[in-house]
N, C-alpha and C positions, 0 to 999 in steps of 0.2 A: 856545556852540559845542560844549562837550563833550557836552551832551544831544543835539545834532543829530548828531554823529558816532556816537554810541552807537546813535541810531535807525537811522542809515545801515547801521551794521554788522548790526543786527538784521534790517533789510529784506533784505539780500543773504544773510544765513544762512538765512532763510526761502525765499528764491528757490532757493538751492542744494538746500535739502531738497525742494522742489517738483519740481525738475528731476530729482533722484534718483529720485522716484516715477515721473516720466515715463520714464526710462530703463529702470528695472528692472521696472515693473509695466505701464504703459500701453502700452508698446512691444510687450508680449506679447499685447496684445488685438488681435484681427483689425481691420485698417484699415476705416474707414467710420464709420457711425453710432455703433457700440459704443465704438469708440476715442474719438471725440469726446465721448460722453457721460462717459467716464472722465476726460477732460481739463477739463471744465466747471469743477470745483472750483478747479483750478489757474488757469484762465483768469479766474475770479472773484478769486482772491487776487492775481493780477498787476494787476488793475484797482484794488484797494484798498490795495495796499502802498505806493505812492508817496504816498498821503495822510498817512503818517506823517512825511513830511519837508517842512520848510517853506522851507528855503534854496533859492535859485535854482540854485546851482552843484552842489548834491548831488541836489535833487529833480528838476530839468529833465532831466539825462541819465538818471536812473533812470526817469523817466516815459516817456522816448522809447525806452529799452531794452526795458522791461517791457510797457507798455501798447500800444505800437505793434508794435515788431519782434518781441518775444517772443510776444504773442498771435497774430500773423499767422504766425509760423514754427510755433507749435503747431497752429494751424488746418490749415496744410498737412501738418503731421506726422500728423495725425488720418487723413488719406486717403493717407498714405505718399508725400507729395510735399514738395518743398522741400529745403533744405539738411540737415535733421535726418533725412531719409529715406534718406540716402546711407550708413547704417550706420557712425556714427563708431566708431573702434576701441576706445574706452574712455569711461568716464563723464566724464573731464575734458575730452576734446574734445566731448562732447555738451553739457555745461554751457557750454563756451566759445562754441559755435556759437549755442546757444539764447538766451543772456543778453547777448551782446556784439554790437556792430554790426560783425560780420565775415561774410565769405563765402569760402570756399576756392575757389581756382581749379580748375576741372575738368580743364583741359588746359593745365598750366604750359608756357610755351615751352621747348623744348629747344635752340634756337639761341642761343648766347651773345651773338652780335652783336645779335639781336633784343632779348634781355634789356637789353642796355645801353641800346638806344635808348628803351625804355619806362620806364626807371628815372628818378626825377627827381633832380636834383643835390641834395646834402645842403645846400648853402648855401641853397637855396630854403626849406626848412623853417626854418633859423635866421633867415632874414630875415622870414618870417612871424611867428615868435615875437617878433622885435624890434619889428615894426610894431604887433603886439597890445599889447605893453608900452607903446609910445609912445601908443597910443589910450587905454589905461587911464589914463596920466598925464595926458593932455589933459582928462580929465573934471574935474580939479581947477580948470579955468579955464571950466567950462561957462558960467557967468554972463556971461563975456565973448565968448561965440561965438554966430554966427547960428544960428538953429534949423535951417535947412537944412543947415548944416555939421555941426551935431550929429546930424542924421539920416543924414548920409554916414558919420560914425563909427559910428553904431549898426550900419548895413548892414556895414561892414567888420568890425566887432567880432563880429556874428553869424556871419559866414563864416569868419573866422579862428578863432573860438572853436570852433565846430562841427567844423571840419576837424581842429584840433589835439586835440580831446577824442577824437574818433573815431580818429586816428592813434595816440594814447597807448593806447587800448584794444586796438589791434591789435599793439603792439609786443611785449607779453608773450607772446602766442600764437606770434607769428612767430619770437621769439627762443628760447622754451623748447622749442616743438615742432618747429620748423623748417619750419613749414607755409607754403604760398604763399597770400597773402592778395590777394583783388582789391581794386583801388584804390577808396576811398571818395568821393574828389572828383577832378576832372579839370580844374582851373584854369577854373572857371566864368566868370571875367572875359574869357576868350578866346572866348566863345560867338558864333556868328554867326546863330543863329536861336533861337526859343523851343523847337523841337524838339531843337536841340542842347544847349540849357541844361538843360532838364529831363530829357532822355532819356539824354545822354552825359556831363554834366559835374557837375550839382548833386546832392549827397547821393545817390550811386548805390545805397547800401543801401536806400533807400526805393523806387527806381526797380526793384530787383531783386525786392523782395518784393511790390509792386504788380501787376507783370506776371503772375505765376502766380495771384494771389489775385482780382484784379479784371479786368484787361485781357484776358487770354486767355479766361477763361469768358464774359465778356460779348461778346467778339468771335465766339466759336463759337456762341452762342446768337442773336446778331444775324444771322449768316450764314444762318440758317433762314428770315428774313423779308426780309431786304434784301441788296443787293450788297455786294461787298467794301468799297467806298469809304465807304458810309453805315455799315457794320458797324464799320469803323475809327474813324469819328468818334464813334459811339455809345461804343465802348469807351474812347476817350480821354476823353470827357466823363465817363463813369462813374468812371474812374480818378482824375480830378481832383476829382470830388465826394467820393469816399471820402478822398482826401488832405486836402481841406478840412475834412471832419468830424473826422478824426483831429487836425488842427491845433487845431480848435475844442476838443476834449477836452483836448489838452495845455495849451491856454490856461487852461482851468478849473484844472487842477492848479496852474499857475504863479501865477494871479491870484486863484483861489478866488472867482470872480465868475460870475453867470450869463452864458451865451453871447450874443453880440450878432449872430452870423452874419456879421461882416464878413470874417473870414479865409476862411470857406467861400465868400463871394461872390468873393474874391480868386482863389482856385483854380478856381472854375467859370468865371470870366472868362478866366483864362489857358487853360483847357481849350478854351473856344470859340475864343479867337484861335489857339491851336495847331493845332486841327483845320482852321480856315480857312487857316491859313498852310501846311498840308501840301497842301491842294487847290490853292492859287495857285501853290506852288512847282512842282507837277506840270505846270500849265498853261504856266508860264513856261519850264520846261526843254523841253516839247515845241516851243515856239516859238524855242527857242535864246536865251532871255534868262536872265541871271544877274546877281544883285545882288552887287556887289563886297563883299568882308569889311569893307573900311574903311568902307562905308556901313551894312551890316547890323548889324555889331557894335555900334556906338553906339546904333542904333535899338533893339536888344534892351536894352541897359543902360538907355536912357531909358525905355522901356516898363516895366521892372521897378521903376525908381525912382518913377515916377509912381503906378503901381497900389499899390506897397508903402506909399507915404506916404498915399495914400487909403484902403486897406482892410487892409494887413497889420500895421501898426504902431500904429494908433490905441487898439486895446483894451488892448494892453500898457502904452501911454503913460498911458492914462486911469486904470489901476489901479496905477500906480507900479511896475511891474515893473523899469522901467529903473533907477530910483532904488534899488531894493532890490538889484539885481544889483551896482550900482556901490558900494553901501555894503558889500557883503560882501567886497570887496577890502581895505578897511581893517580889518575884522573878522578876516580871514584873516592879516594882517600881524601884528595884535596877538596873535593866537593862537599864531603861530609863535614870536613873540618871548617869549611867556610860558613856552614849551616848550624853547626853545633858549637855551643859556649866552649871556649878553649880549655876550662878548667876540667872538662872530661877527658882531656889527653894527657 
């Protein structure tokens, strides 16, 4: 554990050094191909740095932050677009925006009443922490649980774990700098359609980074050859394809096993169904038909569960990533006990 933490610190010190170069040197190079060329060594480092980490809970978030979000933000920055192109006032702001899963609100609400309605109750976060702790505790009885129930626990664990990690990353930036941070999740279990789930509720940091890097460019190019409806469908499919490939890459870092393309098929399948869903919804609305949320909500959850069991989780389960992640909790507890005086336990 000590060696892993030491590697973790080295990875992030190297990341900070790379971003200092981007802020002080690359930013002075004219936008476009020349700035992109100057950023290529940094993009390469961001791809290889997470390979120095073997743990799930340190390597997983680091991979997501650097390999996906960090590289995409720098690609946008090379053309003076995205969150880094808004001239962060200092190097600390730049590093925070580039390396953490945060996005500043461009137009924070000024009406206090509106602010209150959009804020989530504090008890909801505490409830999610409690549920996550109960899920981790339930893993001690895995041998006595039905495989389908274990899969439900994995789904809840993944959602709660990702949301809490992203929220913890945003807390220091919000507290120290007093910045308005856009929400990273929006209660995805309340989704009423695939479009609602992927576009407005689930892991919104990815949604915000894929729109300017994939969706909008593909949509603009497609509009030169086809109509708006076909262009939209093409852009949706391209976006989900890129998302699938990035998940495939993250799976490699987690499992260190060759890709099987199952998770890519998962996202392509969802892209196809979401594009079809948008078309069907337009036809239904024109005819005055609307599926009630009590029906559409469970259908979305069922579709996510079935396709997730079929294509999203198998690669992780085959390579023992779930057992590795669960085992790290016991290692973490032992590590804390070795560092903290015994009278605290």
